[in-house]
N, C-alpha and C positions, 0 to 999 in steps of 0.2 A: 109776852107781857104787854099789856096795853095801858096807856096812861091817858086819862080823859081830861085832867086838869093839872097843870103844873105851875107853881109859883117860882119865878126865877130868883136867884140869890138876891139878897137885899142890897148889898153894897159892892162897889167895885173892888173892895179889899178882900172879898171872899176868895178863898184859894182852895183848890181841890188837891190834896196831897195823898199819895199812895206809896208809902214805903213798902217795898216788896222784897221778901227774902226768897231765895230759891236754892234747891239742890238739884243737880243733874247727874245722871249716870247713864252710860250706854248699856242697854240690856239686849240690844239686837243691832245688827249692822244698819246704820243710818237711822235708827230710832232712838229717841231720847225721852226720858221720864222727867217731867218738870213739876216741881211743887212751888206754887206761888202762895204767899201768905202776907197779909198786911192789913192796913186800915185806910179808909177814905174819910178824911175829916176836913172841916172848914178851917180857916185861919184862926178862928176863935177856939178851936179844939172840939167843936161839936160835930157829930157825925153827919155826913152827907147821905141822906136816905135815898133809897131807890137806885143805887148804883149797881151796874152789871159789869163784871170782869170777864173777859174772854181770851182764850188762847187755843190755837189749833181747832177752832170750831166748837170748843166747849165753852158754854156760857154759864155763869154762876151769879145769882143775885147775892149781893153783900147783905150781911145781917143788918137789922135796924140800927145797931151800934156802929155801923160802917166797917166792920171787920169782914174779912173773907179768907178762905183757904181753898185752893183748887189744885187738884192733881190731874195732869193731862199727859197723854202720850202722843208723840207726833214725830215727824221727820223734818230735820233741818238740813239734810244731806245735800239737796239740790241747791239751796240758796245760802246755806250756812248761817241762817238767821231764824230767830223765833219772833213771831209777830204777837204782840200783846195789845189789847185795847180795853178801854174803860168808858162806859156811858153812864150819865147820871142826869136826871131831870133838871133842866135849867142850865145844863152844861153841854158844850160841844163834845163830840166823840173824840177821845184821845187815843193816839196810836204810838207805839214804840217798837222799834226793831232792835232786838238784842243779837249782835253778831257773836256766834259761837266759834271760838278758836281755842282748842284745848292746849295748844302750845304756848299761849299767852295767858297768864293768870289774870282774872278779872277781880279786882278788889271791890270796885264800886263804879257804877255807871249812872249818870244823872242827866236828866233833860228837864229844862224849865222854860216856860214861855209865859210872858206877862199877859194879864187880862186885857181884853178888848171887847167892844160891842159891835154886834151886827147892825145892819140897817134897820131892823125891826126892834132894836133895843135889847135883844137877847145878849146876856153876858156870856162871853166865851172865855173859859179858863182851862187851859191845858195844864194838867197836873205834873208834879215832879215824881219821877220814879227813882228810888234808891235800890240798886240791885246788888246783893251780896252773894257771892259764890261760896258755898260750903263744900269743901272737898271731902268726899267720903270714901 
């Protein structure tokens, strides 16, 4: 995907939010199936267009409405963590590590970082993840 012209978000109040729901099940030793679904919206509720969600090397363009759903298979056996990232034009790359521990139930995990500006004026907004484990 190449972007030739990008307009940064208009105001510092712009916020990139990505509520993410997932279900996981072990289907092979050390391998996990992960379903991510959610939306990426600004603080005013409008969709952040051009967003890309990635997990375990699988990249998915979010729909123009900001929604996404991605099914990925990977291994978290070595690190016991799942790396998730989101890119969007005008935003800095966001990364989140979800630690997987089946002995401890995860109801919700959340990460939020306030907006700031880079030296060139680019608005950097790291989004909030809300992670809900569905036991199946």
